[in-house]
C-alpha positions in Angstrom: 0.0 0.0 0.0 2.7 2.5 1.0 5.2 1.5 -1.6 2.5 1.8 -4.4 1.5 5.3 -3.2 5.0 6.6 -2.9 5.9 5.1 -6.3 2.9 7.1 -7.8 4.3 10.3 -6.2 7.7 9.6 -7.7 6.2 9.0 -11.1 4.4 12.3 -11.0 7.5 14.1 -10.0 9.4 12.5 -12.9 6.6 13.5 -15.3 7.1 17.1 -14.1 10.8 16.8 -14.9 10.0 16.6 -18.5 8.6 20.1 -18.5 12.1 21.6 -18.2 15.6 20.4 -19.3 17.2 21.0 -15.9 14.3 19.8 -13.8 15.0 16.1 -14.1 17.8 16.1 -11.6 15.9 18.3 -9.2 12.8 16.1 -9.5 14.8 13.0 -8.7 16.4 14.6 -5.7 13.0 15.7 -4.4 11.6 12.2 -4.9 14.5 10.8 -2.9 14.0 13.3 -0.1 10.2 12.8 0.0 10.4 9.0 0.2 11.0 8.6 3.9 8.9 11.7 4.9 5.9 10.4 2.9 6.3 6.9 4.4 6.3 8.3 8.0 3.3 10.6 7.2 1.3 7.8 5.6 2.1 5.5 8.6 0.9 8.2 10.9 -2.3 8.6 8.9 -2.9 4.8 8.9 -2.4 4.7 12.7 -5.0 7.5 13.1 -7.4 5.7 10.7 -7.0 2.5 12.6 -7.7 4.2 15.9 -10.8 5.9 14.5 -12.1 2.7 13.0 -11.4 0.8 16.2 -13.5 3.3 18.1 -16.5 2.4 15.8 -16.2 -1.3 16.2 -17.8 -3.3 19.0 -15.8 -6.5 19.5 -12.8 -5.9 17.2 -9.9 -3.6 16.6 -8.0 -2.4 13.6 -4.3 -2.9 13.5 -1.6 -1.4 11.3 0.8 -4.3 10.3 4.2 -3.6 8.9 5.7 -5.9 6.3 9.1 -4.6 5.2 8.5 -1.1 4.0 4.8 -1.6 3.4 1.9 -1.6 5.8 -1.6 -3.1 5.8 -4.7 -2.7 7.9 -6.1 -5.8 9.6 -9.3 -6.2 11.6 -8.8 -8.4 14.7 -11.7 -9.8 16.8 -11.4 -9.2 20.5 -11.2 -12.3 22.6 -13.7 -11.2 25.2 -16.4 -8.6 25.3 -16.3 -6.7 28.6 -19.4 -6.8 30.7 -20.5 -4.0 33.0 -19.4 -4.7 36.6 -22.1 -5.5 39.2 -22.9 -2.7 41.6 -21.0 -3.0 44.9 -22.6 -5.3 47.6 -23.4 -2.3 49.8 -25.2 -0.6 46.9 -22.7 2.2 47.1 -22.4 4.2 43.9 -20.4 7.3 43.2 -21.6 10.2 41.2 -19.4 12.0 38.8 -19.7 15.0 36.5 -18.0 14.6 33.2 -17.4 17.2 30.6 -16.9 15.9 27.1 -16.4 17.5 23.7 -19.8 17.5 21.9 -18.5 15.2 19.1 -17.3 12.6 21.7 -20.6 12.8 23.5 -22.4 12.1 20.3 -20.1 9.2 19.5 -20.7 7.7 23.0 -24.4 8.1 22.5 -24.3 6.3 19.2 -22.2 3.5 20.6 -24.6 3.0 23.5 -27.6 3.0 21.1 -25.8 0.5 18.9 -25.2 -1.8 22.0 -28.8 -1.3 23.2 -27.8 0.1 26.6 -27.9 3.5 28.3 -25.1 6.0 28.0 -24.3 5.5 31.7 -24.0 1.7 31.3 -21.8 2.1 28.2 -19.4 4.5 30.0 -19.3 2.2 33.1 -18.5 -0.8 30.7 -15.8 1.2 28.9 -14.2 2.4 32.1 -14.3 -1.1 33.6 -12.6 -2.5 30.5 -9.9 0.2 30.5 -9.1 -0.4 34.1 -8.7 -4.2 33.6 -6.1 -3.8 30.9 -2.5 -4.5 31.7 -0.7 -1.2 32.2 1.5 -0.1 29.4 4.5 2.2 29.6 4.3 4.9 27.0 7.4 5.6 24.9 7.8 9.4 25.0 10.5 11.2 23.0 12.0 8.0 21.5 12.4 7.2 17.9 12.1 3.7 16.5 13.7 2.7 13.3 14.5 -0.5 11.6 12.6 -3.4 10.0 10.1 -5.8 11.4 8.5 -9.0 10.1 5.2 -10.4 11.3 
C-alpha cells in the first residue's frame, strides 16, 4: 500500500521533470527526499485511521501491520467482550460530573444505542474494560527505526 502510493508520487515528480531540461535532476532529488517523509506521514495517517475505526467497532480492533517497507490494515476480533461490573454489595455508587467535547458525547451516545444500553451503562463498561487492561509504559520522545517482520 505505502510502496505503491510513494511510487505514484515519484512518477508524478518524474513527469514534471519533462517540462524543463534541468528539472530532471531536481525532481529525482525531491523524490528521494520525500520518500521517507511520505512513508512516515502515511504510517501516521494509517495509525490515526486504525484508531478511528477501532472506536467504531464493538468487538474488534483495527491494527496497522508492517511488512518490510509496506503496511496493511487488519481487523482483529477481541477475545472477550467486557461486561459491566455489578454494583457494589453495599449498593454504594459514586456520582461524577463529566465534561466531554460534543462530538465525543455524540459518539458515545451512538455506541450506547448500537449496544442497546444506556449511555451511563456504556461509560461504566468502557471504564471497567480500560481499568482491567495491563498497564503499558508509554514511549515518549523516543524514535524507533528498523525493520520488522510479522
